[in-house]
VMD Tcl script that draws the C-alpha trace (Angstrom):
set ca {
  {-0.06 0.04 -0.04}
  {1.44 3.34 -0.95}
  {2.16 5.90 1.81}
  {0.19 9.28 0.95}
  {2.62 12.15 0.03}
  {1.09 14.24 2.81}
  {2.19 11.47 5.38}
  {5.79 11.50 3.88}
  {6.02 15.32 4.09}
  {4.85 15.43 7.60}
  {7.84 13.12 8.64}
  {10.31 15.73 7.65}
  {11.86 17.16 10.82}
  {10.65 20.74 11.54}
  {14.31 21.79 12.07}
  {15.05 21.18 8.52}
  {14.27 24.68 6.99}
  {15.02 26.74 3.88}
  {17.07 25.12 1.03}
  {17.76 21.95 3.21}
  {13.89 21.45 3.47}
  {13.52 21.95 -0.21}
  {16.15 19.32 -1.00}
  {14.51 16.79 1.36}
  {11.12 17.35 -0.31}
  {12.65 17.06 -3.76}
  {14.24 13.73 -2.89}
  {10.91 12.27 -1.72}
  {9.16 13.38 -4.84}
  {11.87 12.32 -7.30}
  {12.08 8.74 -5.84}
  {8.42 8.15 -6.22}
  {6.71 8.26 -9.64}
  {3.19 8.22 -7.93}
  {3.94 11.32 -6.03}
  {5.29 13.08 -9.20}
  {2.10 12.13 -11.04}
  {0.01 13.32 -8.14}
  {1.78 16.71 -7.94}
  {1.62 17.24 -11.74}
  {-2.08 16.62 -11.66}
  {-2.53 19.18 -8.95}
  {-0.37 21.76 -10.75}
  {-2.20 21.33 -14.07}
  {-5.61 21.77 -12.20}
  {-4.23 25.29 -11.16}
  {-2.80 25.98 -14.63}
  {-6.18 25.02 -16.07}
  {-7.82 27.46 -13.77}
  {-5.49 30.15 -15.15}
  {-7.09 29.51 -18.53}
  {-10.64 29.36 -17.34}
  {-10.26 32.75 -15.54}
  {-8.12 34.28 -18.49}
  {-5.23 35.00 -16.01}
  {-1.81 36.08 -17.16}
  {0.06 34.82 -14.04}
  {-0.19 32.50 -11.23}
  {1.61 32.55 -7.82}
  {1.68 30.11 -4.91}
  {4.07 29.01 -2.20}
  {6.29 31.08 -0.01}
  {5.17 32.97 3.04}
  {3.67 35.80 1.12}
  {1.18 33.71 -0.64}
  {-0.57 32.79 2.71}
  {-1.18 29.33 1.57}
  {-3.46 30.51 -1.27}
  {-3.37 30.52 -5.10}
  {-2.95 33.99 -6.53}
  {-3.99 34.91 -10.12}
  {-3.38 38.21 -12.12}
  {-6.37 39.05 -14.29}
  {-6.28 42.14 -16.55}
  {-3.37 43.53 -14.45}
  {-4.84 42.88 -10.95}
  {-3.40 40.07 -8.78}
  {-5.53 38.56 -6.07}
  {-5.99 35.39 -4.16}
  {-8.55 32.81 -5.25}
  {-9.96 31.01 -2.27}
  {-12.07 28.81 -4.57}
  {-8.94 27.10 -5.65}
  {-8.34 25.80 -2.11}
  {-5.42 26.25 0.21}
  {-1.94 24.69 -0.24}
  {0.65 24.13 2.50}
  {4.24 25.14 2.28}
  {5.55 21.63 2.01}
  {2.74 20.71 -0.72}
  {3.67 23.86 -2.70}
  {7.40 22.80 -2.56}
  {6.56 19.20 -3.64}
  {4.50 20.47 -6.64}
  {7.21 22.71 -7.81}
  {10.06 20.15 -7.28}
  {8.08 17.57 -9.23}
  {8.38 19.34 -12.57}
  {11.99 20.72 -11.99}
  {14.88 19.00 -13.83}
  {18.03 17.92 -11.95}
  {19.88 20.96 -13.43}
  {17.14 23.25 -12.23}
  {17.18 21.67 -8.68}
  {20.95 22.16 -8.65}
  {20.53 25.88 -9.72}
  {17.69 26.36 -7.14}
  {19.97 25.06 -4.36}
  {22.99 27.02 -5.47}
  {21.26 30.39 -6.25}
  {17.97 30.11 -4.35}
  {16.10 30.81 -7.67}
  {15.75 29.17 -11.07}
  {14.01 30.04 -14.30}
  {12.24 27.28 -16.32}
  {9.48 26.61 -18.85}
  {6.60 24.27 -18.60}
  {4.30 22.95 -21.19}
  {0.92 21.50 -20.55}
  {-1.06 19.30 -22.86}
  {-4.90 19.43 -22.42}
  {-7.79 18.97 -24.61}
  {-5.65 18.31 -27.70}
  {-3.75 21.56 -27.34}
  {-0.62 22.56 -25.49}
  {0.05 25.78 -23.43}
  {3.62 26.94 -22.45}
  {4.41 28.76 -19.31}
  {7.48 30.87 -18.29}
  {8.28 30.19 -14.78}
  {10.46 31.32 -11.89}
  {10.89 29.59 -8.48}
  {12.55 31.29 -5.61}
  {12.83 31.37 -1.81}
  {10.44 33.64 0.21}
  {11.32 33.74 3.90}
  {12.66 30.11 4.01}
  {9.90 28.73 1.84}
  {9.82 27.82 -1.84}
  {7.53 29.98 -4.09}
  {6.79 30.10 -7.82}
  {5.41 32.36 -10.45}
  {3.88 30.88 -13.74}
  {3.26 33.14 -16.57}
  {1.24 32.08 -19.56}
  {2.66 32.41 -22.90}
  {0.06 33.54 -25.56}
  {-0.29 30.55 -27.92}
  {-1.38 32.78 -30.66}
  {1.00 35.32 -32.53}
  {-0.55 38.85 -32.82}
  {-0.22 40.22 -36.30}
  {2.05 43.28 -36.73}
  {-0.90 45.49 -37.77}
  {-2.70 44.90 -34.41}
  {-0.08 46.91 -32.49}
  {-0.59 50.20 -34.45}
  {2.94 50.75 -35.30}
  {3.53 53.45 -38.11}
  {4.81 52.15 -41.44}
  {8.38 53.76 -40.92}
  {8.85 51.49 -37.80}
  {7.42 48.42 -39.44}
  {9.88 48.89 -42.29}
  {12.83 49.22 -39.85}
  {12.17 46.13 -37.97}
  {11.82 44.21 -41.30}
  {15.14 42.48 -42.31}
  {14.20 42.99 -45.93}
  {14.21 46.79 -45.60}
  {17.13 46.99 -43.15}
  {19.69 44.09 -42.60}
  {21.46 45.53 -39.46}
  {20.78 47.54 -36.41}
  {19.64 47.11 -32.76}
  {15.96 47.24 -32.04}
  {14.80 47.36 -28.44}
  {11.36 46.43 -26.87}
  {11.34 48.00 -23.45}
  {8.96 48.12 -20.45}
  {8.45 46.90 -16.92}
  {7.56 43.17 -16.31}
  {4.33 42.25 -17.71}
  {4.07 45.00 -20.24}
  {3.99 42.67 -23.28}
  {7.44 42.88 -24.40}
  {7.62 39.23 -25.45}
  {4.39 39.44 -27.45}
  {5.63 42.25 -29.43}
  {9.00 40.79 -29.98}
  {7.39 37.53 -31.05}
  {5.24 39.29 -33.51}
  {8.43 40.98 -34.96}
  {10.16 37.66 -35.24}
  {7.11 36.14 -36.99}
  {7.08 39.07 -39.49}
  {10.54 38.25 -40.50}
  {10.01 34.49 -40.44}
  {7.11 34.76 -42.87}
  {8.49 37.47 -45.20}
  {12.23 36.82 -45.47}
  {14.66 34.14 -46.19}
  {17.47 33.74 -43.73}
  {18.57 32.45 -40.21}
  {17.07 33.70 -36.89}
  {18.68 32.70 -33.68}
  {16.72 33.04 -30.44}
  {18.50 32.99 -26.98}
  {16.01 32.96 -24.31}
  {15.75 32.25 -20.51}
  {13.60 30.41 -20.91}
  {12.47 29.99 -24.41}
  {8.82 31.10 -24.50}
  {6.89 30.92 -27.85}
  {8.41 28.26 -30.17}
  {8.62 29.61 -33.83}
  {8.50 27.01 -36.41}
  {10.80 27.53 -39.33}
  {9.00 29.18 -42.16}
  {10.82 31.26 -44.86}
  {13.72 31.44 -42.22}
  {15.34 28.64 -40.31}
  {14.71 29.46 -36.67}
  {16.99 28.15 -33.87}
  {15.82 28.28 -30.32}
  {18.67 28.28 -27.59}
  {17.75 28.27 -24.00}
  {20.11 29.55 -21.36}
  {21.04 26.83 -18.83}
  {20.02 24.23 -21.29}
  {21.60 24.91 -24.70}
  {24.08 27.65 -23.64}
  {25.44 28.94 -20.49}
  {24.42 32.65 -20.57}
  {22.96 35.41 -22.85}
  {26.50 36.61 -23.50}
  {27.91 33.15 -24.33}
  {24.96 32.28 -26.48}
  {25.22 35.52 -28.46}
  {29.08 35.15 -28.98}
  {28.39 31.44 -30.12}
  {25.71 32.61 -32.64}
  {28.41 34.46 -34.66}
  {29.88 31.13 -35.71}
  {26.37 29.74 -36.84}
  {25.74 32.08 -39.85}
  {22.80 34.11 -38.41}
  {20.98 37.05 -40.05}
  {18.86 37.98 -37.10}
  {19.97 37.41 -33.49}
  {17.30 37.75 -30.72}
  {18.74 38.21 -27.15}
  {15.91 37.61 -24.64}
  {17.02 40.29 -22.28}
  {19.97 42.65 -21.90}
  {20.48 42.07 -18.21}
  {23.96 43.12 -17.52}
  {26.87 45.31 -19.02}
  {28.50 42.00 -20.56}
  {25.41 41.31 -22.49}
  {24.91 44.90 -23.48}
  {28.50 45.28 -24.69}
  {28.25 41.97 -26.75}
  {24.98 42.97 -28.26}
  {26.54 46.44 -29.34}
  {29.52 44.56 -30.68}
  {27.66 41.98 -32.83}
  {25.25 44.62 -34.20}
  {28.32 46.74 -35.05}
  {29.65 43.74 -37.02}
  {26.60 44.03 -39.38}
  {23.90 41.88 -37.78}
  {20.32 42.78 -37.07}
  {19.71 42.34 -33.28}
  {16.44 42.32 -31.25}
  {16.42 42.49 -27.47}
  {14.44 43.84 -24.37}
  {15.32 46.18 -21.56}
  {13.41 46.80 -18.26}
  {13.18 50.52 -18.77}
  {10.13 52.89 -18.70}
  {10.95 55.22 -21.63}
  {13.12 55.55 -24.82}
  {15.50 58.18 -23.23}
  {15.84 56.11 -20.05}
  {16.80 53.10 -22.34}
  {19.71 55.03 -23.81}
  {20.67 56.30 -20.28}
  {20.54 52.63 -18.94}
  {22.71 51.29 -21.70}
  {25.51 53.84 -21.26}
  {25.32 53.78 -17.44}
  {25.49 49.88 -17.27}
  {29.09 50.15 -18.81}
  {32.22 51.17 -17.06}
  {32.93 54.85 -16.72}
  {36.06 54.57 -18.80}
  {34.11 52.83 -21.59}
  {31.03 55.19 -21.64}
  {32.14 57.56 -24.41}
  {33.13 54.63 -26.64}
  {29.76 53.04 -25.90}
  {27.79 56.33 -26.71}
  {29.58 56.33 -30.21}
  {28.82 52.75 -30.80}
  {25.18 53.05 -29.63}
  {24.68 56.11 -31.83}
  {25.92 54.13 -34.79}
  {23.83 50.87 -34.22}
  {20.58 51.69 -32.34}
  {17.65 51.70 -34.91}
  {14.46 51.68 -32.95}
  {13.34 51.82 -29.23}
  {9.64 50.76 -28.64}
  {8.70 51.33 -24.92}
  {5.32 49.99 -23.92}
  {2.87 49.75 -21.09}
  {-0.25 47.87 -20.70}
  {-2.89 50.33 -19.26}
  {-6.45 49.69 -17.85}
  {-9.18 50.42 -20.28}
  {-12.77 51.81 -19.28}
  {-14.27 48.26 -19.87}
  {-11.97 46.63 -17.49}
  {-9.47 45.25 -19.74}
  {-5.80 46.37 -20.84}
  {-4.45 47.97 -23.92}
  {-1.09 48.78 -25.33}
  {0.25 52.33 -24.90}
  {3.66 52.99 -26.44}
  {6.51 55.38 -26.89}
  {8.55 54.99 -30.05}
  {12.05 56.30 -30.86}
  {13.13 56.05 -34.48}
  {16.89 56.92 -34.50}
  {17.57 59.69 -37.05}
  {20.93 61.39 -37.72}
  {19.94 64.19 -35.20}
  {19.09 61.73 -32.52}
  {22.44 59.91 -33.20}
  {24.13 63.13 -32.71}
  {22.38 63.85 -29.28}
  {23.52 60.44 -28.05}
  {27.19 61.02 -29.16}
  {27.14 64.58 -27.54}
  {25.51 63.22 -24.38}
  {22.32 65.39 -24.85}
  {20.00 62.75 -24.27}
  {17.58 65.12 -22.58}
  {16.98 66.56 -26.05}
  {15.63 63.26 -27.43}
  {12.18 63.55 -25.78}
  {11.45 66.83 -27.77}
  {12.77 65.03 -31.03}
  {10.29 62.18 -30.41}
  {7.55 64.75 -29.64}
  {8.29 66.35 -33.03}
  {9.00 63.12 -35.02}
  {5.54 62.02 -36.24}
  {6.73 61.85 -39.88}
  {9.34 59.28 -38.75}
  {6.79 57.10 -36.95}
  {7.71 58.58 -33.52}
  {5.38 59.29 -30.65}
  {5.89 59.90 -26.94}
  {4.07 57.98 -24.29}
  {2.02 61.09 -23.38}
  {0.93 61.52 -26.96}
  {-0.27 57.94 -27.31}
  {-1.94 58.03 -23.92}
  {-3.75 61.23 -25.19}
  {-4.92 59.24 -28.32}
  {-6.43 56.66 -26.11}
  {-8.11 59.16 -23.91}
  {-9.56 61.18 -26.92}
  {-10.95 57.94 -28.28}
  {-12.60 57.20 -24.89}
  {-10.49 54.05 -24.34}
  {-8.88 55.12 -21.10}
  {-9.87 57.54 -18.57}
  {-8.14 60.98 -17.64}
  {-6.94 59.40 -14.31}
  {-5.23 56.52 -16.19}
  {-3.75 58.75 -18.73}
  {-1.93 60.91 -15.90}
  {-1.13 57.80 -13.75}
  {0.70 56.00 -16.69}
  {2.37 58.97 -18.07}
  {6.24 59.33 -17.93}
  {6.02 63.09 -17.88}
  {3.11 64.17 -15.67}
  {3.53 67.89 -16.47}
  {3.37 67.13 -20.16}
  {0.25 65.01 -20.01}
  {-1.49 67.54 -17.86}
  {-0.66 70.30 -20.38}
  {-1.96 68.15 -23.15}
  {-5.16 67.38 -21.33}
  {-5.77 71.11 -20.61}
  {-5.14 72.05 -24.25}
  {-7.57 69.48 -25.40}
  {-10.22 70.35 -22.94}
  {-9.96 74.02 -23.92}
  {-9.98 73.06 -27.57}
  {-13.27 71.03 -27.16}
  {-14.83 73.49 -24.68}
}
mol new
graphics top color blue
foreach p $ca { graphics top sphere $p radius 0.5 }
foreach p [lrange $ca 0 end-1] q [lrange $ca 1 end] { graphics top cylinder $p $q radius 0.2 }
display resetview
């Protein structure tokens, strides 16, 4: 007769805490296929609930979750008591049941691990990007649902000059950045751009991700997917290795550190088209961030190189709409000779005004785009002000509009 998992977990001494307790639970689950199946079924019932409630994220485990399952729906995260309670040990067992040996090793070493998970249900598969980490000595996890459907480029409202610059057929080199905070839809936009090139151009696309999210099937392009920790050791290493693999387009999932930033600039300078993401809130902040991440003695050289290779920066936010959903608001920088000169001369503060006046080049400030949404009654005045980068500017625009319409 099989011993219930709950009984096994109860036998772990209370003085085993933190990573030591995680290791003990992981050993119990990994040595019993019945436990693994039980844990996987429990997890997939939670993931199925995500789909039912149209949630983008799910969290459980750790002290902060308070033994509840939390879902983010249309930008708002809250507990869902109807999904039941889950103990710290049960949460740990569920998480460990789907981690590979390498991910368990990484979790023990770093107290955190990124991984991906695929659920097959009702004849369809859904992928999730996941991170597990320690929260006050207890194991926690976040699952983010990867949209299984690619959005067409025309659904983003990007102006023709920008669509041309992200298309390899129009421009064969340059650095294109998609920026924004976590959960702002950067991956969705990036996948749409990859798909545009995969459908319309013949070439080789290399995608380096941590983890790989959407899987692009080779179409007109051969598409390679390289996951950090599985197929390569780091973003930097994967990027350097890609130069020996005859790529046309290199996608770096995220520029997290100065080494990756410097490598991205170097390979773009060598004549490749590179796409990547940054956690920044505006186009000018993105330029500042890239330069500031590099050593002081390198910053002048980095400014010149960035001015030479940067093509487009798309900064985006998902803002709440009047009907309780969310919509994309964006700031777009299209690098012109004047903007390149501003970067070289360290006059980054001038770039905002150039974006503000650059409509013919497909540019728009976040404030201008929020005004468009407000005028079209898609968002409220409060949301427009709340999500603006430049509060004074959005208030001035709102006053001008209100005076104009009476």
